[in-house]
C-alpha positions as CSV (number, residue, x, y, z in Angstrom):
1,M,-70.7,-60.2,-32.3
2,Q,-71.5,-63.2,-34.4
3,L,-74.8,-64.8,-35.0
4,K,-75.5,-68.3,-33.7
5,L,-74.2,-70.4,-36.7
6,S,-71.6,-73.1,-36.5
7,Q,-68.5,-72.8,-38.6
8,Y,-69.7,-75.7,-40.8
9,T,-73.0,-74.0,-41.4
10,N,-71.3,-70.8,-42.2
11,N,-69.0,-72.5,-44.7
12,Q,-72.0,-74.2,-46.4
13,L,-74.0,-70.9,-46.6
14,L,-71.0,-69.1,-48.0
15,F,-70.2,-71.7,-50.7
16,T,-73.8,-72.1,-51.7
17,G,-74.6,-68.4,-51.8
18,L,-71.4,-67.5,-53.6
19,A,-71.9,-70.1,-56.2
20,L,-75.5,-69.0,-56.8
21,S,-74.5,-65.3,-57.0
22,I,-71.8,-66.1,-59.6
23,V,-74.3,-68.0,-61.7
24,I,-77.0,-65.4,-61.4
25,G,-74.6,-62.5,-61.9
26,V,-73.0,-64.0,-65.0
27,V,-76.2,-65.3,-66.7
28,S,-78.2,-62.1,-66.0
29,G,-75.3,-59.9,-67.0
30,I,-74.8,-61.6,-70.4
31,A,-78.6,-61.8,-71.0
32,T,-79.2,-58.1,-70.3
33,D,-75.8,-56.7,-71.4
34,S,-75.6,-55.2,-67.9
35,Y,-72.1,-56.3,-67.1
36,F,-72.1,-54.6,-63.7
37,L,-74.1,-57.6,-62.6
38,F,-70.9,-59.6,-62.7
39,G,-70.2,-57.8,-59.4
40,L,-73.1,-59.6,-57.7
41,P,-70.8,-62.1,-55.9
42,A,-68.9,-59.3,-54.3
43,V,-72.1,-57.8,-53.1
44,F,-73.2,-61.2,-51.6
45,L,-69.8,-61.6,-50.0
46,G,-70.1,-58.2,-48.4
47,V,-73.6,-58.8,-47.1
48,F,-72.6,-62.3,-45.8
49,I,-69.6,-60.9,-43.8
50,A,-71.8,-58.1,-42.5
51,I,-74.4,-60.6,-41.2
52,V,-71.8,-63.0,-39.7
53,D,-69.5,-60.4,-38.2
54,F,-70.5,-56.8,-38.9
55,K,-67.5,-55.4,-36.9
56,K,-65.4,-55.9,-40.0
57,I,-67.8,-53.9,-42.1
58,F,-67.8,-51.1,-39.6
59,Y,-64.1,-50.8,-39.8
60,L,-64.3,-50.9,-43.5
61,L,-66.8,-48.0,-43.3
62,L,-64.2,-46.1,-41.2
63,V,-61.6,-46.6,-44.0
64,S,-64.1,-45.5,-46.6
65,L,-65.0,-42.2,-45.0
66,P,-62.1,-40.1,-46.3
67,L,-62.2,-42.1,-49.6
68,S,-65.9,-41.8,-50.4
69,T,-67.1,-39.8,-53.4
70,E,-70.3,-38.1,-54.3
71,I,-72.2,-39.7,-57.2
72,E,-75.4,-38.6,-58.9
73,L,-78.3,-41.1,-59.1
74,P,-81.3,-41.2,-61.4
75,G,-84.2,-38.9,-60.3
76,G,-82.0,-36.2,-58.9
77,F,-80.8,-38.2,-56.0
78,G,-77.2,-38.4,-54.8
79,T,-75.2,-40.4,-52.4
80,D,-71.7,-40.8,-50.9
81,F,-70.2,-44.0,-52.3
82,P,-69.4,-46.4,-50.7
83,S,-69.8,-44.8,-47.2
84,E,-73.5,-44.2,-47.3
85,L,-74.2,-47.6,-48.8
86,L,-72.2,-49.2,-46.0
87,T,-73.9,-47.0,-43.4
88,V,-77.4,-48.1,-44.5
89,L,-76.3,-51.7,-44.6
90,L,-74.9,-51.5,-41.1
91,T,-78.0,-49.8,-39.8
92,G,-80.2,-52.7,-41.0
93,I,-77.7,-55.3,-39.7
94,F,-77.4,-53.6,-36.3
95,L,-81.1,-53.3,-35.9
96,L,-81.4,-57.0,-36.6
97,F,-78.7,-57.7,-34.1
98,V,-80.5,-55.6,-31.5
99,V,-83.7,-57.6,-32.0
100,Q,-81.8,-60.9,-31.7
101,K,-79.2,-60.1,-29.0
102,G,-80.5,-56.9,-27.4
103,K,-79.7,-58.2,-23.9
104,Q,-75.9,-58.0,-24.8
105,L,-76.2,-54.2,-25.2
106,N,-75.4,-51.9,-22.3
107,T,-78.8,-50.4,-21.3
108,A,-76.9,-47.7,-19.4
109,F,-75.7,-46.3,-22.8
110,V,-79.3,-46.0,-24.0
111,K,-80.3,-44.3,-20.7
112,H,-77.4,-41.9,-20.6
113,P,-78.4,-38.2,-20.6
114,L,-76.5,-37.5,-23.8
115,T,-78.4,-40.3,-25.5
116,L,-81.7,-39.0,-24.2
117,L,-80.9,-35.6,-25.6
118,L,-80.0,-37.2,-28.9
119,F,-83.4,-39.0,-28.8
120,L,-85.1,-35.6,-28.1
121,H,-83.3,-34.1,-31.1
122,L,-84.4,-36.9,-33.4
123,G,-87.9,-36.8,-31.9
124,W,-88.3,-33.1,-32.7
125,I,-87.0,-33.7,-36.2
126,L,-89.9,-36.3,-36.5
127,V,-92.4,-33.7,-35.2
128,T,-91.2,-31.0,-37.6
129,T,-91.2,-33.6,-40.5
130,L,-94.9,-34.4,-39.9
131,N,-95.5,-30.6,-39.9
132,S,-93.3,-29.9,-42.9
133,D,-94.3,-27.8,-45.8
134,Q,-92.7,-30.5,-48.0
135,F,-93.2,-33.8,-46.2
136,I,-91.3,-36.1,-48.7
137,I,-88.1,-34.0,-48.6
138,S,-88.2,-33.9,-44.8
139,L,-88.9,-37.6,-44.5
140,K,-85.7,-38.3,-46.6
141,F,-83.8,-36.0,-44.3
142,L,-85.1,-37.9,-41.2
143,L,-84.2,-41.3,-42.7
144,A,-80.7,-40.2,-43.5
145,K,-80.3,-38.7,-40.1
146,S,-81.5,-41.9,-38.5
147,W,-79.1,-44.2,-40.2
148,Y,-76.2,-41.8,-39.3
149,V,-77.2,-41.9,-35.6
150,V,-77.8,-45.7,-35.6
151,T,-74.4,-46.4,-37.2
152,F,-72.1,-43.7,-35.9
153,Y,-73.6,-43.3,-32.4
154,F,-75.2,-46.6,-31.3
155,L,-73.1,-49.1,-33.3
156,A,-70.0,-47.0,-32.7
157,G,-70.9,-46.9,-29.0
158,Y,-71.1,-50.7,-29.0
159,L,-67.7,-51.2,-30.7
160,L,-65.5,-48.3,-29.5
161,R,-65.3,-49.0,-25.8
162,T,-61.6,-49.6,-25.0
163,E,-58.3,-48.0,-25.8
164,A,-57.6,-50.9,-28.2
165,H,-60.8,-50.1,-30.1
166,I,-60.0,-46.4,-30.3
167,R,-56.5,-47.3,-31.7
168,L,-58.1,-49.4,-34.4
169,F,-60.6,-46.6,-35.1
170,F,-57.7,-44.2,-35.5
171,W,-55.6,-46.3,-37.8
172,C,-58.6,-47.2,-40.1
173,V,-59.4,-43.5,-40.6
174,F,-55.9,-42.2,-40.5
175,S,-54.5,-44.6,-43.1
176,A,-57.1,-43.6,-45.7
177,L,-57.0,-39.9,-44.7
178,L,-53.2,-39.7,-45.1
179,F,-53.5,-41.4,-48.5
180,T,-55.9,-38.7,-49.7
181,V,-53.7,-35.9,-48.2
182,I,-50.6,-37.2,-50.0
183,V,-52.5,-37.6,-53.4
184,I,-54.0,-34.1,-53.0
185,L,-50.7,-32.5,-52.1
186,I,-48.9,-34.0,-55.1
187,R,-51.7,-32.9,-57.4
188,H,-51.8,-29.5,-55.8
189,A,-48.0,-29.1,-56.1
190,A,-48.4,-29.6,-59.9
191,T,-50.5,-26.4,-60.0
192,G,-48.0,-24.5,-57.8
193,F,-50.4,-24.8,-54.9
194,S,-52.8,-22.5,-56.7
195,F,-55.6,-21.1,-54.7
196,E,-57.8,-21.0,-57.8
197,E,-57.2,-24.8,-58.5
198,V,-57.7,-26.0,-54.9
199,N,-61.2,-27.4,-55.4
200,F,-60.2,-29.2,-58.6
201,V,-57.3,-31.2,-57.1
202,L,-59.6,-32.6,-54.3
203,K,-61.7,-34.7,-56.7
204,P,-63.0,-37.4,-56.3
205,F,-62.5,-37.5,-52.5
206,Y,-64.0,-34.2,-51.4
207,R,-66.7,-31.9,-52.7
208,N,-64.8,-28.7,-52.0
209,H,-62.0,-27.3,-49.9
210,V,-64.2,-26.7,-46.9
211,S,-65.1,-30.4,-46.7
212,Y,-61.5,-31.4,-47.0
213,A,-60.3,-28.8,-44.4
214,A,-63.1,-29.9,-42.0
215,I,-62.1,-33.5,-41.8
216,L,-58.4,-32.6,-41.4
217,V,-59.2,-30.2,-38.5
218,L,-61.6,-32.5,-36.7
219,F,-59.3,-35.4,-36.9
220,F,-56.2,-33.5,-35.9
221,P,-56.8,-34.0,-32.2
222,Y,-56.7,-37.8,-32.7
223,L,-53.5,-37.6,-34.6
224,W,-51.9,-35.5,-31.8
225,Y,-53.2,-37.9,-29.2
226,A,-51.7,-40.9,-31.2
227,T,-48.2,-39.7,-30.6
228,T,-48.6,-40.6,-26.9
229,W,-48.9,-44.3,-27.8
230,Y,-45.2,-44.6,-28.6
231,K,-42.0,-43.9,-26.9
232,Q,-40.7,-40.4,-27.5
233,W,-38.0,-40.2,-30.2
234,S,-38.8,-43.7,-31.4
235,W,-39.3,-44.1,-35.2
236,K,-43.1,-44.6,-34.7
237,W,-43.2,-41.4,-32.7
238,W,-41.2,-39.5,-35.3
239,S,-43.5,-40.9,-38.1
240,L,-46.5,-39.4,-36.4
241,I,-44.7,-36.1,-35.8
242,V,-43.9,-35.9,-39.5
243,C,-47.6,-36.6,-40.2
244,I,-48.7,-33.8,-37.9
245,A,-46.5,-31.5,-39.9
246,I,-47.9,-32.8,-43.2
247,F,-51.5,-32.3,-41.9
248,L,-50.7,-28.7,-40.8
249,I,-49.3,-27.9,-44.2
250,A,-52.4,-29.5,-45.8
251,V,-54.8,-27.5,-43.6
252,Y,-53.0,-24.3,-44.6
253,L,-53.1,-25.2,-48.3
254,T,-56.9,-25.7,-48.1
255,Y,-57.1,-21.9,-47.9
256,T,-60.1,-22.3,-45.6
257,R,-60.4,-19.5,-43.1
258,A,-62.9,-21.4,-40.9
259,A,-60.4,-24.3,-40.6
260,Y,-57.7,-22.0,-39.3
261,V,-60.0,-20.5,-36.7
262,S,-61.3,-24.0,-35.7
263,L,-57.8,-25.3,-35.1
264,I,-56.8,-22.3,-33.0
265,L,-60.1,-22.4,-31.1
266,A,-59.6,-26.2,-30.3
267,A,-56.2,-25.4,-28.9
268,G,-57.7,-22.6,-26.8
269,V,-60.4,-24.9,-25.5
270,Y,-57.7,-27.3,-24.2
271,F,-56.8,-24.7,-21.6
272,V,-60.5,-23.9,-20.9
273,I,-60.9,-27.6,-20.0
274,R,-57.8,-27.7,-18.0
275,L,-58.9,-24.7,-16.0
276,R,-62.5,-25.9,-15.6
277,L,-63.9,-22.8,-17.4
278,M,-66.3,-24.5,-19.8
279,K,-69.4,-23.0,-18.2
280,V,-67.9,-19.5,-18.3
281,A,-66.9,-20.0,-22.0
282,I,-70.4,-21.3,-22.9
283,G,-72.0,-18.4,-21.1
284,L,-69.8,-15.8,-22.8
285,A,-70.5,-17.4,-26.2
286,L,-74.3,-17.2,-25.6
287,I,-74.0,-13.5,-24.5
288,V,-71.9,-12.5,-27.5
289,G,-74.2,-14.4,-29.9
290,L,-77.4,-12.9,-28.5
291,A,-75.9,-9.4,-28.3
292,G,-74.8,-9.7,-32.0
293,V,-78.3,-10.8,-33.1
294,L,-80.0,-8.0,-31.1
295,Y,-77.6,-5.4,-32.5
296,V,-78.1,-6.1,-36.2
297,S,-81.8,-6.6,-35.8
298,T,-82.5,-3.4,-33.9
299,D,-83.7,-0.6,-36.3
300,N,-82.6,-2.8,-39.3
301,K,-79.0,-2.2,-38.6
302,Y,-78.1,-5.2,-40.7
303,L,-78.8,-3.1,-43.8
304,D,-75.6,-1.2,-43.0
305,F,-73.6,-4.3,-43.9
306,A,-75.0,-4.6,-47.4
307,P,-72.1,-5.1,-49.9
308,D,-71.2,-3.2,-53.0
309,F,-72.4,-5.5,-55.8
310,S,-69.8,-4.3,-58.3
311,K,-66.9,-4.9,-55.9
312,T,-68.1,-8.1,-54.3
313,I,-66.3,-10.7,-56.5
314,S,-64.4,-13.9,-56.3
315,H,-60.6,-13.8,-55.9
316,K,-57.9,-15.9,-57.5
317,K,-55.3,-15.2,-54.8
318,F,-55.6,-16.1,-51.2
319,D,-54.0,-12.8,-49.9
320,N,-56.5,-10.9,-51.9
321,L,-59.3,-13.0,-50.4
322,I,-58.2,-12.1,-46.9
323,D,-58.1,-8.4,-47.7
324,A,-61.5,-8.6,-49.4
325,T,-63.0,-10.4,-46.4
326,A,-61.9,-7.6,-44.1
327,K,-63.5,-5.0,-46.4
328,G,-66.7,-7.0,-46.9
329,E,-65.9,-7.5,-50.6
330,D,-65.4,-11.3,-50.7
331,I,-68.2,-13.0,-52.6
332,S,-68.1,-16.2,-50.5
333,T,-68.5,-14.3,-47.2
334,M,-71.1,-11.8,-48.5
335,E,-73.1,-14.6,-50.1
336,R,-73.3,-16.2,-46.6
337,V,-74.6,-12.9,-45.3
338,Y,-77.2,-12.8,-48.1
339,R,-78.5,-16.2,-47.0
340,W,-78.2,-15.4,-43.3
341,V,-80.4,-12.3,-43.7
342,A,-83.0,-14.5,-45.6
343,G,-82.7,-17.1,-42.8
344,F,-83.5,-14.7,-40.0
345,H,-86.6,-13.5,-41.9
346,M,-87.6,-17.1,-42.3
347,V,-87.2,-17.8,-38.6
348,K,-89.4,-14.7,-37.9
349,E,-92.0,-16.1,-40.3
350,Q,-92.2,-19.6,-38.7
351,P,-90.4,-19.3,-35.4
352,W,-91.5,-22.5,-33.5
353,M,-91.5,-25.4,-35.9
354,G,-89.8,-24.0,-38.9
355,F,-90.3,-24.9,-42.6
356,G,-89.4,-28.6,-42.2
357,P,-86.1,-30.5,-42.3
358,G,-84.3,-30.1,-45.6
359,N,-86.5,-27.4,-46.9
360,F,-84.3,-24.2,-46.7
361,Y,-83.5,-24.1,-50.4
362,D,-87.0,-24.4,-51.7
363,F,-88.3,-21.5,-49.6
364,Y,-85.5,-19.0,-48.9
365,V,-85.6,-16.9,-52.1
366,P,-88.7,-14.8,-51.2
367,Y,-87.1,-13.9,-47.9
368,T,-83.9,-12.5,-49.4
369,V,-82.9,-8.8,-49.5
370,N,-81.8,-7.7,-52.9
371,S,-79.2,-5.2,-51.5
372,F,-77.2,-8.2,-50.2
373,A,-77.3,-10.2,-53.5
374,T,-74.0,-11.3,-55.1
375,Y,-73.0,-12.7,-58.5
376,V,-73.6,-16.3,-57.2
377,S,-77.0,-15.7,-55.5
378,D,-78.7,-17.8,-58.1
379,N,-77.3,-20.7,-56.1
380,P,-76.8,-23.3,-58.9
381,E,-75.3,-25.8,-56.4
382,H,-78.5,-25.8,-54.3
383,S,-76.4,-25.3,-51.2
384,G,-77.7,-24.3,-47.8
385,V,-77.6,-21.3,-45.5
386,H,-74.0,-21.9,-44.5
387,S,-74.6,-22.0,-40.7
388,Y,-75.8,-25.2,-39.2
389,F,-77.3,-23.5,-36.1
390,L,-79.3,-21.1,-38.2
391,M,-80.3,-23.9,-40.5
392,I,-81.8,-25.8,-37.6
393,A,-83.7,-22.6,-36.5
394,I,-85.1,-22.2,-40.0
395,E,-86.1,-25.8,-40.6
396,Q,-86.9,-27.0,-37.1
397,G,-87.8,-23.8,-35.4
398,I,-86.4,-22.2,-32.3
399,V,-87.4,-25.2,-30.3
400,G,-85.2,-27.4,-32.5
401,L,-82.3,-25.0,-32.1
402,V,-82.6,-25.0,-28.3
403,I,-82.6,-28.8,-28.3
404,F,-79.5,-29.0,-30.5
405,L,-77.7,-26.3,-28.4
406,L,-78.5,-28.3,-25.2
407,L,-77.0,-31.4,-26.9
408,C,-73.8,-29.5,-27.8
409,F,-73.4,-27.7,-24.5
410,Y,-74.0,-30.8,-22.5
411,T,-71.4,-32.7,-24.6
412,L,-68.9,-30.0,-23.8
413,L,-69.6,-30.0,-20.1
414,L,-69.6,-33.8,-20.0
415,G,-66.2,-33.8,-21.7
416,E,-64.7,-31.3,-19.2
417,R,-66.1,-33.3,-16.2
418,L,-64.8,-36.6,-17.6
419,Y,-61.4,-35.2,-18.2
420,H,-61.0,-34.3,-14.5
421,Q,-62.7,-37.5,-13.3
422,T,-60.7,-40.0,-15.3
423,E,-57.7,-41.2,-13.4
424,N,-56.3,-43.4,-16.2
425,L,-54.0,-41.2,-18.3
426,A,-54.7,-43.1,-21.6
427,Y,-58.5,-42.7,-21.2
428,R,-58.2,-39.1,-20.0
429,R,-56.4,-38.4,-23.3
430,I,-59.1,-40.2,-25.2
431,V,-61.7,-37.9,-23.6
432,L,-59.7,-34.8,-24.4
433,M,-59.2,-35.7,-28.0
434,A,-62.9,-36.6,-28.5
435,I,-64.0,-33.3,-27.0
436,L,-61.5,-31.2,-28.9
437,S,-62.7,-32.9,-32.1
438,I,-66.3,-31.9,-31.2
439,V,-65.1,-28.3,-30.5
440,A,-63.5,-28.1,-34.0
441,I,-66.8,-29.4,-35.5
442,D,-69.0,-27.0,-33.6
443,S,-66.9,-24.0,-34.6
444,I,-67.0,-25.1,-38.3
445,L,-70.8,-25.4,-38.0
446,L,-71.0,-21.7,-37.2
447,I,-70.5,-20.8,-40.9
448,N,-71.1,-24.2,-42.6
449,D,-73.9,-26.8,-42.5
450,M,-72.1,-30.2,-42.5
451,V,-73.5,-32.5,-39.9
452,E,-75.4,-34.4,-42.5
453,T,-72.2,-35.3,-44.4
454,D,-70.1,-38.4,-44.0
455,K,-66.9,-36.4,-43.7
456,V,-68.1,-34.5,-40.6
457,G,-71.3,-35.9,-39.2
458,S,-69.9,-39.3,-38.7
459,F,-67.1,-38.1,-36.5
460,F,-69.5,-35.8,-34.6
461,F,-71.6,-38.8,-33.4
462,M,-68.7,-41.1,-32.9
463,A,-67.0,-38.6,-30.6
464,M,-70.2,-38.3,-28.5
465,A,-70.4,-42.1,-28.3
466,I,-66.8,-42.3,-27.1
467,L,-67.5,-39.8,-24.4
468,V,-70.5,-41.7,-23.2
469,N,-68.5,-44.9,-23.0
470,M,-65.8,-43.1,-21.0
471,D,-68.4,-41.9,-18.6
472,L,-69.9,-45.4,-18.2
473,R,-66.4,-46.7,-17.7
474,N,-65.7,-44.2,-14.9
475,K,-69.1,-45.0,-13.2
476,S,-68.4,-48.8,-13.5
477,K,-65.0,-48.3,-11.9
478,L,-66.6,-46.4,-9.0
479,K,-69.1,-49.1,-8.4
């Protein structure tokens, strides 16, 4: 994990670099009235630690995931601070590590079928980027995707290999996540747990209630699994049971319908895995999905679902929202339909390679149907199509969608196989929790596009890396 430097050399470099960074930071800060330069020593210290032992930075990144906040940068750019900064830093450091000590890496991890499918997914994104209608935007998308995969799949795969590693992963994320939950619940309580104020009380940790609900739901399987580490009825066990109750309350108070469904679906998939029915479940899901698309596209039946513009409004009470959803009068749901209709027309226009990664927003308006428009269809937030699978079909074509579906389905089948192959109970539970987390993410992606966010995408790739490591562990044990 550490570079080939003696302790004496490390201390010399640390002292010299820290002294220089203090002098440079103070002098340049005073000279330019840019007092943020006083923080240069802290930046140097972080980079030094990352180079000498990047494992510490990785676990710091895990802590930062629930705490990170979105900030706007000059030129219309934005980033998740500090998580994205740490992700980019770790990507560079890990690539240097691979160049220097690539022989220490497990080549079986790189050759694993799941890794090869992920390479295929990235490769097709590269192809569609080169063919993109807006190359620069697609290139930015490709770069962001690449450092997510390098850090949260390959680096995580290098570090999260044993139960001890998984425990440390859990406590890093859980401690920070629990902190945000408590802060948000206290702030939300001051509003009487108002549905109207739910997005306001999440700042600065989460963009909206969907992002908050997603990380709670996808991490819930790990929290449930953590209770098995401690003796039943012990104070540690009871502490985690109380936290489970707090998380369930927090999920409910997000007022996010997709989160409720995802949590229930993950619980149902547990029995699917136990009964070895994953192939049947995937087959049924494909049949239902294809049948639904064929039904609404035949003779333009989708037009029958157009909303009443005057009645499709936002609601200030959650019970009114549920009732409006059933009647097709909820503005959030019908705005999704508005964009889905445009999305299907876009797929029809460029079916094989799509419009290019990251390009939905700039091209979708001409493909919309006015009868589905709502009061928020001007889309001031520049948000996406609200379905990651449809988003891939739009931006990367049907080929890209097929590749991503293969990646998802293979992951689910791998998880089921590993669960029944793994004899060690602790590792079997690790497999189960990783796959249930992926199930929760996949279900959220049906009506949201969140893989390219630090709150969701990071856990998506880390769960896959954990499954690959469990598979390699089983194969090594058999040998």
